[in-house]
VOPAGU-2260 file (C-alpha; in pm, 1 decimal, decimal comma):
REM VOPAGU-2260
SITE   aa  ch    i         X         Y         Z
SITE  MET   A    0   -1115,2    5883,6   -2227,3
SITE  PRO   A    1    -876,2    6096,0   -2040,6
SITE  ASN   A    2    -499,5    6089,8   -2142,9
SITE  LEU   A    3    -211,2    6004,2   -1920,8
SITE  ASP   A    4    -145,4    6352,7   -1818,2
SITE  GLU   A    5    -496,8    6388,8   -1701,5
SITE  LEU   A    6    -486,6    6075,2   -1492,7
SITE  LEU   A    7    -160,0    6158,7   -1328,4
SITE  LYS   A    8    -292,8    6499,2   -1233,8
SITE  ILE   A    9    -616,1    6320,2   -1089,3
SITE  LYS   A   10    -385,5    6060,0    -918,7
SITE  ASN   A   11    -190,9    6343,0    -725,8
SITE  ARG   A   12    -520,7    6481,9    -592,8
SITE  LEU   A   13    -629,5    6164,5    -443,4
SITE  LYS   A   14    -621,9    6163,6     -48,1
SITE  ALA   A   15    -349,7    5936,0     112,7
SITE  THR   A   16    -525,6    5625,5     266,5
SITE  GLU   A   17    -447,3    5412,8     547,1
SITE  ILE   A   18    -543,6    5040,3     525,0
SITE  THR   A   19    -596,4    4859,2     848,8
SITE  THR   A   20    -591,2    4487,0     846,1
SITE  THR   A   21    -680,2    4264,5    1117,1
SITE  LEU   A   22    -473,6    3926,4    1096,9
SITE  PRO   A   23    -645,4    3569,9    1212,0
SITE  SER   A   24    -425,5    3604,6    1522,3
SITE  GLY   A   25    -596,9    3928,9    1620,3
SITE  GLU   A   26    -304,0    4150,2    1537,4
SITE  VAL   A   27    -388,7    4481,2    1391,0
SITE  ARG   A   28    -158,4    4635,2    1108,4
SITE  VAL   A   29    -199,0    4983,1     974,7
SITE  GLU   A   30     -45,4    5034,9     646,8
SITE  LYS   A   31      -4,9    5321,7     410,4
SITE  ARG   A   32     121,4    5345,0      46,9
SITE  GLY   A   33     500,0    5478,6      17,4
SITE  ALA   A   34     622,3    5700,7    -269,7
SITE  ASN   A   35     729,2    5372,2    -464,1
SITE  GLY   A   36     387,2    5248,1    -465,1
SITE  ASP   A   37     440,8    4967,3    -223,1
SITE  TYR   A   38     251,9    4944,5     114,0
SITE  GLU   A   39     452,7    5011,4     436,2
SITE  GLN   A   40     358,6    4913,7     778,3
SITE  ILE   A   41     327,6    5239,5     979,2
SITE  GLN   A   42     175,9    5081,0    1292,3
SITE  SER   A   43     144,1    4746,0    1445,9
SITE  ASP   A   44     -59,6    4640,3    1746,0
SITE  GLU   A   45     145,5    4330,0    1851,5
SITE  PRO   A   46      66,2    4199,5    2188,9
SITE  ASP   A   47     321,2    4229,6    2448,8
SITE  ASP   A   48     282,5    3888,6    2548,4
SITE  PRO   A   49     364,4    3640,7    2263,9
SITE  THR   A   50     134,4    3380,7    2420,4
SITE  GLN   A   51    -145,9    3635,8    2375,7
SITE  THR   A   52    -359,0    3539,4    2071,0
SITE  VAL   A   53    -579,1    3850,8    2040,2
SITE  SER   A   54    -434,2    4221,0    2023,7
SITE  ASN   A   55    -523,3    4458,4    2288,3
SITE  ARG   A   56    -682,7    4687,0    2029,7
SITE  ARG   A   57    -899,8    4390,1    1937,7
SITE  ARG   A   58    -961,2    4299,1    2299,5
SITE  LYS   A   59   -1067,8    4663,0    2372,9
SITE  LYS   A   60   -1317,0    4650,1    2069,5
SITE  VAL   A   61   -1466,3    4338,0    2174,4
SITE  GLU   A   62   -1508,6    4472,1    2536,4
SITE  TYR   A   63   -1672,8    4799,1    2366,9
SITE  LEU   A   64   -1930,8    4577,7    2180,7
SITE  GLN   A   65   -2016,1    4363,5    2449,6
SITE  ARG   A   66   -2100,6    4697,6    2667,1
SITE  ARG   A   67   -2318,2    4791,9    2378,2
SITE  GLY   A   68   -2516,4    4484,7    2392,0
SITE  PHE   A   69   -2343,3    4276,1    2099,8
SITE  ILE   A   70   -2249,7    3916,9    2171,1
SITE  VAL   A   71   -1874,9    3895,8    2011,7
SITE  ASP   A   72   -1783,3    3534,3    1925,8
SITE  LEU   A   73   -1434,4    3505,5    1779,2
SITE  GLU   A   74   -1497,4    3111,8    1711,5
SITE  PRO   A   75   -1588,7    3001,3    1357,5
SITE  ASP   A   76   -1954,3    2932,4    1269,4
SITE  LEU   A   77   -1967,2    2601,7    1111,6
SITE  VAL   A   78   -2335,6    2510,7    1141,6
SITE  VAL   A   79   -2506,1    2431,8     806,8
SITE  GLY   A   80   -2853,4    2484,3     736,6
SITE  LYS   A   81   -3073,5    2297,1     486,1
SITE  ALA   A   82   -3345,9    2501,3     314,7
SITE  LEU   A   83   -3454,0    2267,2      53,7
SITE  PRO   A   84   -3303,8    1945,9     -90,0
SITE  GLY   A   85   -2975,0    2059,6    -257,2
SITE  LEU   A   86   -3006,5    2414,2    -119,0
SITE  PHE   A   87   -2798,4    2496,8     203,2
SITE  PHE   A   88   -2704,7    2821,5     398,7
SITE  GLY   A   89   -2432,5    2895,1     635,3
SITE  SER   A   90   -2180,5    3162,7     736,0
SITE  GLN   A   91   -1871,2    3260,1     551,0
SITE  ASP   A   92   -1662,5    3028,9     780,4
SITE  VAL   A   93   -1875,3    2728,7     616,5
SITE  ALA   A   94   -1796,6    2861,1     267,1
SITE  ALA   A   95   -1429,7    2867,5     361,1
SITE  ASP   A   96   -1425,7    2485,5     484,9
SITE  LEU   A   97   -1353,7    2255,8     200,2
SITE  SER   A   98   -1427,3    1950,3     388,9
SITE  ILE   A   99   -1772,8    2065,4     502,0
SITE  LEU   A  100   -1864,0    2176,6     136,6
SITE  GLU   A  101   -1752,1    1812,3      11,2
SITE  ASP   A  102   -1952,8    1643,2     297,3
SITE  TYR   A  103   -2268,1    1826,9     180,8
SITE  LYS   A  104   -2165,4    1802,0    -194,5
SITE  ILE   A  105   -2193,9    2186,6    -215,1
SITE  THR   A  106   -2070,0    2291,8    -554,2
SITE  HIS   A  107   -2161,2    2657,5    -595,8
SITE  ILE   A  108   -2186,6    2938,5    -337,5
SITE  VAL   A  109   -2386,1    3261,3    -324,5
SITE  ASN   A  110   -2228,8    3530,9     -85,2
SITE  VAL   A  111   -2495,6    3753,5      27,9
């Protein structure tokens, strides 16, 4: 097991990483870890129009994917399918909706 000095040397060789986060509003934030270890926002793609719910970057990505033949749907998929009695399948949106889970009496989730 490496000692503290070896771990610090390894840590100093690590490449700085930026984290891109897309918020539910569509806003895209780019963050980078600062010298103190906290993440600092280095870029934000906030819409110019506060009434706009999807960022320009997100809109461009959607348009790009549509040109590539993908159908982009930003609405939640709340359809539940029944494979066998007591065995259902659905999207991650279903897994995050407590009322649907309670309606179908779903107690366990397998994420694939």
